N, C-alpha and C positions, 0 to 999 in steps of 0.2 A: 479213415475213409469208411463210410457206412455201406454195408451190403446186406440189406434186410433179408431175412428168411421169408418164405411165403410168396416170393416173386420168382419169375424166370428171367433169364438174361440173354442178350444176344452178344456175339463176339464184337459187335459194333458199339457196345457200351450203352445199350438201351435196356430198360426193364419192362416187363409185361406182367400185369396183374390180371389174372383170368377170373371172371365172374360169370359162370355159366357159358353162354355163347358169346359173351362180350369180353373185351379186353381193354384195359387202360395202358397206354404207352407213355413212357417218359425217358429222360436221360439219367444215367447213373451219376452218383456222387463223383466217381472217378472221371467221367466224361466232362462234367461241368467244371471240375477243378483244372483239367487239361485245357479247356477252352478259355478260361479266364472269365472276366466280367461279361456276361451276356447282355447285349444292348437291344436286340431285336429278335423276334421270332415270327417266321412265316409258317402258318399252319395250313393243313388241308381244309377243304370245305366239307361241311356235312353233306353226305351223299356221294362224295368222291370214292372211287375204288382205289385201294392201295394193294400193291403186290410185293411179296417178300423180295427184299434186295433192291427195290426201286426207291428213288427219292420220294419221300412223303411229306417232308417238312424241311425247314432250313432255319438255322440259328446263326446270328451274327454276334461275334464277341469282339472284345478289344484286340484280340489277336488275329482272328480270321472269320471267314464265312464257311459254315459246314453244312453239308446236306445231312439230313436224318433219314436213314434208309429203313423202310418198314421191316420190322422183325417178323410180322405175320401178315397174311392177306385177308382182305375183307372190305366191308363198306364202312366208311366213317360215319358214326352216329352222334358224335359230340366232339367239340374242341374247347380248349381252355381259353376262353375269351379274356380272362384276367391277364394273360401274357401280353396282350396288345399294349396295355398301359404299364404293365409291371413285368417286363421280361426277366428282371433280376430274381424273380421267384424260382427260376430254373437253377440259380446259384444257391439261394438261401434255403430252399425247401424242395429239392429235386424229387423226393419220394412222396410228397404231400401236395401242397397247393401249386407246385411247379410241374404238374403233369402236362403232357402235350395234347393227346387226342384219345378218343374212345373208338373202338372198331367192333362191328359185328363180324365175328370170324367166319371165314368160308368153311363150309362143312368138310371140304377136302383138305383143309389146313390141319397140319399136325404140329403140336408144340414140342415134339421130340427133338427138333434141331436146336431148341433153346437150351441154355445152360442152367443147371441147378445153382443155388447160391454157392455151394462148395466148389463147383467147377469154375464159376466166375471168379471166386477168390483166388483160385490157382492161376487163372489166366492173367489177372492183374497183379499177382504176387502179394496178395494181402493175407 
């Protein structure tokens, strides 16, 4: 299981790549493995507001339908349109072309509640 350095992680098995005031959100390798083959992804719309802990997206796999809870708050500024036709990218490349959405972070948002790579490794027992 891959847990790249340079990212932050939520206890809900999402990764966050911070780039200035924006962040890219995706599911971790651990999460995609637990879900099984992902066959559908419902993403937020550009302009939507997302709040920490609230459902921001949804993925359907061969095993179940799972809500994706926002790890940070802000305004959605981009979504991965490739997932519409190729939701399997979430399985095959969760840290690359399988990202979910980009968000302009709220200024009152802190990233301190997110886990470091080492903390996430301890959480998932890797």
